[in-house]
C-alpha positions, 0 to 999 in steps of 0.5 A: 945471293938470296933468291927472294922469289924462291923463298916466297914460293917456299913459304908454306907455314908460319915457321917459314915466314918467320925464317924468311924474316930472320934471313931478311934481317941477316941480309940487311945486317950484311948489306946495310940495306934491303934489296927491292926484291926482298921488300916485295918478298916480305910483303908477299910472305905477310899477305900469304900468311894472313890469307892462310891464317884465316883459312887455317882458322876457318878449318879449325872452326870447321873441325870444332863444328864437326866435333860438336855435331858428332857429340850431338849425334852420339847423344841423339842415337844413345837411346835417351828418352826425352819428354816434351810438352805438346799441344795436339792440333789434329787427330788423323786416325787412332795411331797418328796425330799432328802436334805442336811440340815445345822444345823449350827456350821459346822454340816450338816445332809446329805441325809435327806428325806423330805415330803412337808407339807400340800400337796399331789402330784400324785405318780410316780407309779401306774395309776398316773405315768405320772402326778407324773413324771410331778409333780416331774419335776415341783418341780425339776425346782422350786428347781433348784440348789441353796440354800433353806430354810426348815421350820419344826415344832419342827423337826416333822417327818411323819409316814415313818420317813421323816421330814415334812417341808415347803420349801422356795426359797427366799420368795417363798413358794414352797409347795403352789406354787405346789398347785397353779400350779396344780401339787399337792392338799392341804392335811393334812399329 
């Protein structure tokens, strides 16, 4: 005698469900009819499989997403240099600006704070206030309204969450221009 309830509980994978179906077919062939508890067991096995098939597919989709994110993370951290068109919306001081960055495909990051790579300019606060304001005015003049290109290494961010960038207006490197004009010093940030 087949214990149909125990067989239903033992169904763990699809192969077990198929095995249960073949045993049911054998039982029907031997007896000529399907016992009531067998019909219920088959139904429970099918329901179990469909529920778990969705869970398995969901887990497979999760694995695919994780793989894609890992590949993306590897690309981001690979030291790849990226260039984006941008529009400077605010100059805070001689080495910090706010910009709207065009990522392409009609995607724009707005109000992104950018730190200029490789330079250190006087701050707007404290004893360097006058030099800091002069550096900010000079940077604003260099970045007069119009498009610029920002270059970042793998979208690297600094300790305050600002993107670390080199800004170009045409072929003019604004970062080195600030140092050359005496409004900033070369420094590793």
